[in-house]
RODO-2510 file (C-alpha; in nm, 4 decimals, decimal comma):
residues 394
     n   res          X          Y          Z
     1     m    10,8058   -11,4344    -0,3616
     2     n    10,7828   -11,2476    -0,7035
     3     t    10,3869   -11,1892    -0,6359
     4     s    10,4633   -10,9910    -0,3134
     5     h    10,6923   -10,7652    -0,4864
     6     k    10,4492   -10,7142    -0,7235
     7     h    10,2059   -10,5941    -0,4992
     8     g    10,3960   -10,3455    -0,3107
     9     s    10,5027   -10,1514    -0,6148
    10     n    10,1643   -10,1206    -0,7008
    11     a    10,0507    -9,9672    -0,3807
    12     e    10,3384    -9,7131    -0,4013
    13     g    10,2677    -9,6086    -0,7510
    14     r     9,9025    -9,5565    -0,5968
    15     e     9,9935    -9,3314    -0,3701
    16     k    10,2029    -9,1106    -0,5638
    17     s     9,9005    -9,0768    -0,8669
    18     s     9,6942    -8,9829    -0,5426
    19     a     9,9492    -8,7186    -0,4391
    20     l     9,9553    -8,5746    -0,7740
    21     s     9,5859    -8,5399    -0,8267
    22     t     9,5582    -8,3596    -0,4801
    23     f     9,8301    -8,1302    -0,5974
    24     k     9,6540    -8,0609    -0,9220
    25     k     9,3124    -7,9779    -0,7404
    26     f     9,5046    -7,7460    -0,5023
    27     t     9,6533    -7,5396    -0,7789
    28     v     9,3184    -7,4986    -0,9669
    29     v     9,1477    -7,3884    -0,6903
    30     s     9,4369    -7,1441    -0,5897
    31     v     9,4176    -6,9939    -0,9327
    32     i     9,0122    -6,9669    -0,9102
    33     g     9,0678    -6,7845    -0,5785
    34     l     9,3095    -6,5620    -0,7054
    35     a     9,1192    -6,4709    -1,0149
    36     l     8,8294    -6,3993    -0,7803
    37     s     9,0328    -6,1906    -0,5526
    38     i     9,1781    -5,9848    -0,8575
    39     s     8,8164    -5,9710    -0,9998
    40     m     8,6864    -5,8201    -0,6350
    41     l     8,9932    -5,6271    -0,6212
    42     s     8,9187    -5,4605    -0,9715
    43     a     8,5458    -5,4293    -0,9026
    44     a     8,6096    -5,2834    -0,5575
    45     s     8,8394    -4,9930    -0,7589
    46     d     8,5832    -4,9072    -0,9708
    47     s     8,2951    -4,9023    -0,7283
    48     k     8,1472    -4,5371    -0,5978
    49     m     7,9237    -4,4124    -0,3478
    50     v     7,6172    -4,2835    -0,4887
    51     y     7,3788    -4,0657    -0,3359
    52     i     7,0280    -4,0641    -0,4300
    53     t     6,7766    -3,7806    -0,3326
    54     d     6,4202    -3,8240    -0,3971
    55     g     6,1643    -3,5762    -0,2233
    56     d     6,2890    -3,4937     0,1306
    57     k     6,4687    -3,8533     0,1143
    58     t     6,8117    -3,9578     0,0488
    59     y     6,9127    -4,3232    -0,0505
    60     t     7,3083    -4,4442    -0,0545
    61     v     7,4394    -4,7287    -0,2472
    62     t     7,8103    -4,8286    -0,3529
    63     t     7,8317    -4,9422    -0,7072
    64     s     8,0547    -4,9863    -0,9929
    65     d     7,7338    -4,9322    -1,2371
    66     t     7,7146    -4,6402    -1,4369
    67     d     7,3932    -4,6899    -1,5852
    68     t     7,1055    -4,4381    -1,3966
    69     d     6,8243    -4,6421    -1,3985
    70     g     7,0566    -4,9716    -1,2975
    71     i     7,1858    -4,7388    -0,9796
    72     i     6,8201    -4,6462    -0,9159
    73     e     6,6923    -5,0105    -0,9367
    74     k     6,9866    -5,1235    -0,7106
    75     a     6,8766    -4,8943    -0,4493
    76     g     6,5399    -5,0301    -0,4737
    77     l     6,3598    -4,7352    -0,5967
    78     e     6,1302    -4,7244    -0,9012
    79     l     6,0581    -4,4581    -1,1715
    80     k     5,7095    -4,3961    -1,2702
    81     e     5,5624    -4,2352    -1,6045
    82     n     5,6988    -3,8868    -1,6406
    83     d     5,9480    -3,9484    -1,3531
    84     e     6,3056    -3,8106    -1,3994
    85     a     6,6554    -3,8865    -1,2455
    86     v     6,9046    -3,6484    -1,3159
    87     i     7,2875    -3,6708    -1,2215
    88     t     7,3553    -3,3701    -1,0430
    89     e     7,7102    -3,4393    -0,9463
    90     e     7,9831    -3,7130    -1,0607
    91     s     8,3407    -3,7716    -0,9376
    92     s     8,5766    -4,0442    -0,9007
    93     e     8,4810    -4,1371    -0,5749
    94     r     8,0828    -4,0794    -0,5638
    95     i     7,8089    -3,9602    -0,7867
    96     d     7,4866    -3,7627    -0,6754
    97     i     7,1239    -3,8485    -0,8433
    98     n     6,8219    -3,6113    -0,7865
    99     i     6,4815    -3,7674    -0,8831
   100     i     6,2201    -3,5359    -1,0071
   101     r     5,8933    -3,7129    -0,9582
   102     a     5,5833    -3,6072    -1,2063
   103     l     5,3279    -3,3951    -1,0517
   104     s     4,9881    -3,5310    -0,9925
   105     v     4,7349    -3,2951    -1,1443
   106     g     4,3465    -3,3020    -1,1432
   107     i     4,1776    -3,1209    -1,4224
   108     d     3,8102    -3,0478    -1,4534
   109     a     3,7569    -2,9272    -1,8175
   110     f     3,3991    -2,8225    -1,9240
   111     g     3,2733    -3,0851    -1,6979
   112     t     3,5176    -3,3685    -1,7696
   113     v     3,7516    -3,4769    -1,5181
   114     k     4,1178    -3,6622    -1,5648
   115     n     4,4272    -3,6998    -1,3736
   116     i     4,7710    -3,6399    -1,5281
   117     n     5,1179    -3,6984    -1,4294
   118     a     5,3100    -3,3781    -1,5393
   119     k     5,6605    -3,2672    -1,5124
   120     s     5,7047    -2,8869    -1,3670
   121     g     5,5261    -2,6098    -1,5855
   122     t     5,2481    -2,3889    -1,5781
   123     v     4,8702    -2,4690    -1,5664
   124     a     4,8472    -2,4034    -1,9353
   125     d     5,1337    -2,6539    -1,9878
   126     a     4,9344    -2,8965    -1,7876
   127     l     4,6254    -2,8351    -1,9958
   128     k     4,8119    -2,8669    -2,3247
   129     a     4,9426    -3,1901    -2,2005
   130     a     4,6267    -3,3051    -2,1008
   131     g     4,4878    -3,2081    -2,4400
   132     v     4,2480    -2,9376    -2,3281
   133     t     4,1826    -2,6605    -2,5553
   134     v     4,0833    -2,3355    -2,4316
   135     s     3,9394    -2,0259    -2,6038
   136     a     4,0184    -1,6610    -2,4907
   137     n     3,6598    -1,6480    -2,3233
   138     d     3,7070    -1,9500    -2,1224
   139     f     3,8035    -1,9050    -1,7555
   140     i     4,0650    -2,1094    -1,6157
   141     t     4,0920    -2,1791    -1,2264
   142     p     4,4223    -2,1251    -1,1215
   143     k     4,5230    -1,8876    -1,3827
   144     a     4,6775    -2,0094    -1,6764
   145     d     5,0461    -1,8677    -1,5582
   146     t     5,0162    -2,0210    -1,2368
   147     e     5,3122    -2,2902    -1,1661
   148     i     5,1505    -2,6174    -1,1203
   149     q     5,2254    -2,7883    -0,7604
   150     n     5,1653    -3,1771    -0,6787
   151     g     4,7901    -3,2167    -0,6253
   152     m     4,6723    -2,9219    -0,7749
   153     k     4,3114    -2,9127    -0,9078
   154     i     4,2439    -2,7182    -1,2375
   155     k     3,9156    -2,6097    -1,3142
   156     v     3,7988    -2,5023    -1,6876
   157     v     3,4661    -2,3613    -1,7448
   158     k     3,2787    -2,1864    -2,0488
   159     g     3,2556    -1,7908    -2,0834
   160     v     2,9026    -1,6871    -2,1053
   161     k     2,8053    -1,3629    -2,2640
   162     i     2,5859    -1,1081    -2,0622
   163     y     2,4851    -0,7493    -2,1175
   164     l     2,5431    -0,5779    -1,7460
   165     t     2,4482    -0,2616    -1,6422
   166     c     2,6144    -0,1797    -1,3359
   167     d     2,7762     0,1161    -1,0992
   168     g     2,6669     0,3796    -1,4156
   169     a     2,7760     0,1768    -1,6991
   170     s     2,6492    -0,0884    -1,9498
   171     n     2,8862    -0,3453    -2,0798
   172     i     2,9174    -0,6534    -2,2771
   173     v     3,0895    -0,8828    -2,0289
   174     y     3,1864    -1,2588    -2,0481
   175     v     3,1091    -1,4336    -1,7041
   176     p     3,2141    -1,7974    -1,6078
   177     d     2,9066    -2,0492    -1,6585
   178     g     2,7579    -2,0756    -1,2948
   179     k     2,5148    -1,9013    -1,0689
   180     i     2,4719    -1,5225    -1,1568
   181     g     2,5963    -1,3540    -0,8230
   182     e     2,9094    -1,6188    -0,7955
   183     s     2,9915    -1,5445    -1,1815
   184     l     2,9615    -1,1715    -1,1280
   185     r     3,1841    -1,1980    -0,8320
   186     q     3,4701    -1,4001    -1,0229
   187     v     3,4712    -1,1160    -1,3129
   188     g     3,5237    -0,8264    -1,0153
   189     y     3,1660    -0,7103    -0,9336
   190     q     3,1215    -0,7629    -0,5779
   191     l     2,7275    -0,7600    -0,4635
   192     a     2,6545    -0,5822    -0,1244
   193     e     2,3940    -0,7312     0,0914
   194     n     2,1639    -0,4689     0,0227
   195     d     2,2252    -0,4594    -0,3935
   196     d     1,9183    -0,5048    -0,5848
   197     l     1,9156    -0,7210    -0,8952
   198     n     1,6675    -0,7310    -1,1783
   199     v     1,7163    -1,1391    -1,1731
   200     d     1,7836    -1,3620    -0,8856
   201     e     2,1793    -1,4231    -0,8026
   202     n     2,1059    -1,7759    -0,7503
   203     e     1,9868    -1,8257    -1,0831
   204     n     2,2108    -1,9793    -1,3443
   205     v     2,3746    -1,7265    -1,5938
   206     k     2,2311    -1,7727    -1,9534
   207     d     2,3891    -1,6394    -2,2677
   208     g     2,2691    -1,3084    -2,3947
   209     m     2,1177    -1,2397    -2,0382
   210     q     2,0545    -0,8541    -1,9399
   211     i     2,1516    -0,8002    -1,5735
   212     n     2,0522    -0,4733    -1,4026
   213     v     2,2525    -0,4124    -1,0524
   214     d     2,1239    -0,1128    -0,8226
   215     r     2,3620    -0,0144    -0,5786
   216     v     2,1611     0,0316    -0,2525
   217     l     2,2517     0,1814     0,0402
   218     y     2,0609     0,2870     0,3780
   219     r     2,1783     0,5285     0,5984
   220     t     2,0518     0,7580     0,9123
   221     v     2,0980     1,1376     0,9293
   222     t     1,9803     1,3721     1,1962
   223     r     1,8414     1,7459     1,1379
   224     k     1,7728     2,0110     1,3704
   225     q     1,4485     2,2254     1,3159
   226     k     1,3194     2,5217     1,5360
   227     i     0,9887     2,5339     1,7250
   228     a     0,7764     2,7918     1,6970
   229     p     0,6461     2,9387     2,0384
   230     k     0,2411     2,9774     2,0351
   231     t     0,0852     3,3224     2,1316
   232     i    -0,1478     3,2663     2,4173
   233     k    -0,4163     3,5522     2,5287
   234     e    -0,4986     3,5731     2,8743
   235     v    -0,7869     3,8016     3,0502
   236     s    -0,6348     3,9699     3,3730
   237     d    -0,8896     4,1306     3,6131
   238     t    -0,5811     4,3248     3,7572
   239     l    -0,5502     4,4888     3,4550
   240     p    -0,7850     4,7983     3,3545
   241     a    -1,0186     4,7223     3,0850
   242     g    -0,8799     4,8612     2,7230
   243     q    -0,5320     4,7781     2,8045
   244     i    -0,3082     4,5072     2,6975
   245     k     0,0416     4,3947     2,8496
   246     v     0,2983     4,1445     2,7498
   247     k     0,3327     3,9131     3,0233
   248     q     0,6035     3,6695     2,8508
   249     e     0,8200     3,7071     2,5447
   250     p     0,8557     3,4226     2,3185
   251     k     1,1603     3,2166     2,2626
   252     e     1,1831     2,9310     1,9708
   253     g     1,2645     2,5801     2,0734
   254     t     1,4931     2,3268     1,8875
   255     i     1,4017     1,9481     1,7881
   256     e     1,6135     1,6867     1,6368
   257     y     1,4838     1,4568     1,4088
   258     t     1,6453     1,1142     1,2760
   259     y     1,5753     1,0218     0,9406
   260     k     1,6184     0,6857     0,7543
   261     q     1,7189     0,7130     0,3905
   262     k     1,7245     0,4922     0,1161
   263     i     2,0026     0,5553    -0,1549
   264     v     1,9825     0,3817    -0,4812
   265     n     2,2670     0,4471    -0,7161
   266     d     2,3956     0,7659    -0,5403
   267     e     2,0416     0,9290    -0,5353
   268     l     1,8055     0,9629    -0,2616
   269     k     1,4914     0,7560    -0,3178
   270     e     1,3094     0,7406    -0,0110
   271     e     1,3299     0,9194     0,3353
   272     k     1,1115     0,8913     0,6633
   273     v     1,1279     0,9954     1,0262
   274     i     1,2299     0,7227     1,2274
   275     s     1,2949     0,9064     1,5767
   276     e     1,2304     1,2608     1,7273
   277     k     1,4150     1,4037     2,0484
   278     v     1,3332     1,7835     2,1847
   279     i     1,6560     1,9537     2,2310
   280     t     1,5054     2,2873     2,3701
   281     k     1,1423     2,3728     2,4714
   282     s     0,9849     2,6673     2,3080
   283     v     0,8703     2,9276     2,5223
   284     d     0,5201     3,0746     2,4268
   285     k     0,4389     3,4420     2,4196
   286     i     0,1151     3,5610     2,6470
   287     i    -0,0428     3,8576     2,6125
   288     l    -0,2710     4,0248     2,9333
   289     v    -0,5826     4,1922     2,8002
   290     g    -0,7224     4,4080     3,0849
   291     a    -1,0862     4,3390     3,2032
   292     k    -1,0689     4,5186     3,5358
   293     k    -1,3998     4,7604     3,5920
   294     k    -1,3310     5,1451     3,6198
   295     s    -1,4930     5,3684     3,8825
   296     s    -1,8741     5,4081     3,9331
   297     s    -1,8802     5,7385     3,6939
   298     a    -1,7005     5,5559     3,4322
   299     a    -1,8970     5,2178     3,4930
   300     e    -2,2550     5,3950     3,4639
   301     s    -2,1503     5,5224     3,0923
   302     k    -2,0436     5,1594     2,9937
   303     p    -2,2791     4,8879     2,9641
   304     e    -2,1956     4,6423     3,2700
   305     s    -2,2127     4,3113     3,0778
   306     a    -1,9021     4,4392     2,8801
   307     a    -1,7078     4,2966     3,2053
   308     a    -1,9464     4,0294     3,3123
   309     e    -1,8877     3,8674     2,9788
   310     i    -1,5115     3,8182     2,9938
   311     p    -1,4011     3,5497     3,1980
   312     a    -1,1805     3,5779     3,5376
   313     e    -0,9035     3,3928     3,3781
   314     s    -0,8819     3,2027     3,0521
   315     s    -0,6023     3,1027     2,7711
   316     a    -0,7550     3,3136     2,5053
   317     v    -0,9616     3,6088     2,5100
   318     e    -1,3109     3,6722     2,3730
   319     i    -1,3872     4,0562     2,3865
   320     k    -1,7649     4,0474     2,2829
   321     p    -1,9056     4,3937     2,4294
   322     e    -1,9354     4,5912     2,0859
   323     s    -2,1070     4,8374     2,2673
   324     i    -1,7829     4,9720     2,4463
   325     p    -1,6831     5,2866     2,2601
   326     v    -1,3095     5,3198     2,1545
   327     v    -1,1308     5,6224     2,0198
   328     e    -0,7589     5,6762     2,0021
   329     a    -0,5511     5,4625     2,2324
   330     k    -0,3448     5,6991     2,4671
   331     i    -0,0006     5,5764     2,6270
   332     i    -0,0563     5,5730     3,0109
   333     s     0,2830     5,4614     3,1120
   334     k     0,5394     5,2549     2,9395
   335     d     0,8335     5,0441     3,1541
   336     e     1,0286     4,7405     3,1669
   337     s     0,6909     4,5628     3,2372
   338     g     0,5276     4,6508     2,9309
   339     v     0,3172     4,9505     2,7741
   340     f    -0,0332     5,0775     2,9228
   341     a    -0,2863     5,2142     2,6988
   342     d    -0,6290     5,4002     2,7523
   343     f    -0,9099     5,3182     2,5231
   344     s    -1,2188     5,4425     2,7365
   345     n    -1,3075     5,7711     2,5436
   346     t    -1,6630     5,7598     2,4812
   347     e    -1,6648     6,0076     2,1893
   348     s    -1,5722     5,7122     1,9354
   349     s    -1,8197     5,5374     1,7372
   350     e    -1,5604     5,2521     1,7260
   351     t    -1,6136     4,9646     1,9702
   352     v    -1,4138     4,7097     2,1327
   353     s    -1,4449     4,4691     1,8446
   354     k    -1,1785     4,6294     1,6627
   355     l    -0,9421     4,5116     1,9294
   356     e    -1,0722     4,1801     1,9214
   357     s    -1,0497     4,1398     1,5474
   358     k    -0,6745     4,2891     1,5719
   359     i    -0,6044     4,0116     1,8402
   360     e    -0,7950     3,7412     1,7010
   361     s    -0,6177     3,7524     1,3904
   362     v    -0,2669     3,6587     1,5247
   363     p    -0,2164     3,3264     1,3831
   364     e    -0,1951     3,0310     1,6155
   365     l     0,1237     2,8118     1,5643
   366     e     0,0963     2,4643     1,6418
   367     q     0,4188     2,3057     1,8293
   368     d     0,5430     2,0738     1,5386
   369     n     0,8357     2,0766     1,3247
   370     t     0,7316     2,4100     1,1114
   371     v     1,0493     2,6435     1,0886
   372     f     0,8889     2,9636     1,2922
   373     d     0,8212     3,2317     1,0527
   374     e     0,9572     3,5830     1,2242
   375     t     0,6242     3,7609     1,0160
   376     v     0,4191     3,5823     1,2671
   377     q     0,5785     3,8363     1,5353
   378     n     0,5458     4,1563     1,2806
   379     e     0,1619     4,0580     1,2654
   380     s     0,1322     4,0635     1,6360
   381     d     0,2812     4,3697     1,6439
   382     e     0,0702     4,5668     1,3802
   383     a    -0,2277     4,4276     1,5365
   384     l    -0,1415     4,6028     1,8747
   385     e    -0,0053     4,9221     1,7152
   386     s    -0,3359     4,9894     1,5377
   387     f    -0,4806     5,0855     1,8853
   388     g    -0,2637     5,3792     1,9233
   389     s    -0,1569     5,6807     1,6790
   390     s     0,1933     5,6568     1,8327
   391     s     0,1887     5,3649     2,0347
   392     d     0,4756     5,0910     2,0135
   393     i     0,3282     4,8358     2,1959
   394     n     0,4585     4,4922     2,1718
***
């Protein structure tokens, strides 16, 4: 009976012990949970919204971290060499961070190429950061004070000293190393298509080189000139022998010439005619010389061969019968159609050869570009006037 009682007592004790152990575990878990909740509440109360701007993108994270690098890392971003993260605004609720990425710049300095990541600045700053030393006569492209941009290419070339004669001046000039034509253009000496150099513009420039540039211009000009009329003598069998008459008055013409000129350094060096055009034709002067036979009584006193040797119609007269006597010319009539003179007096020892010599002495003018000389008209008039002591034949 006693054994059975002991067994019951032991079972009851074990139950109480198990209940106490369970209570203790629950209490511990509750305390841990409470602590975690308090911790989480505390962390939540310290967390802030962080806005990160990287170029044209914006990232958002919630964190209680106050370290900029930690915040950038939590956002899954990375800062590279010379990159910079700058807090632009901070309050109890938010933080704004701007990432300034370093600019990738390519530099070709005197044939050596390198790439650098540089912060904002000028070309000169980038060259300094790259350890490139530049002299005053060297050439930098773009210019040293240009703000650098991402992906920019910077080139530095050596300055070469040349002696340049151009546009009426001779100077010592430093030009960038390279082909002559391009080097001159880079320092402001533009070469036109027809310009003439004493060297090949595709040749590389050399230190101490003498370069001469002649400015060459081709142009066309037009000029008008007078065309002098000719003097034509015709024999007329209707005009009494020994008389002359102006059938057609002369008139000057006009011709236009087009010239091609070569201008070198503002001076005319060459000129040649490339075309010509007659604007108005000249009108020739025509003089009629009488060859009509006189009456039989007059014919008996004069050799018949005088008229026979003069052709009926001719563009030029040949008065050969020197046996025809001539004395003073007497004016028979004068009207709008001309002046008629009589040379038939037989008492003179002078002959028709005088008339021939005077008329033949009138210069024949070619129809070319020679400007008409008005003295020719005067000579013709004098030749005709000599056949009358008081005549005004013209």
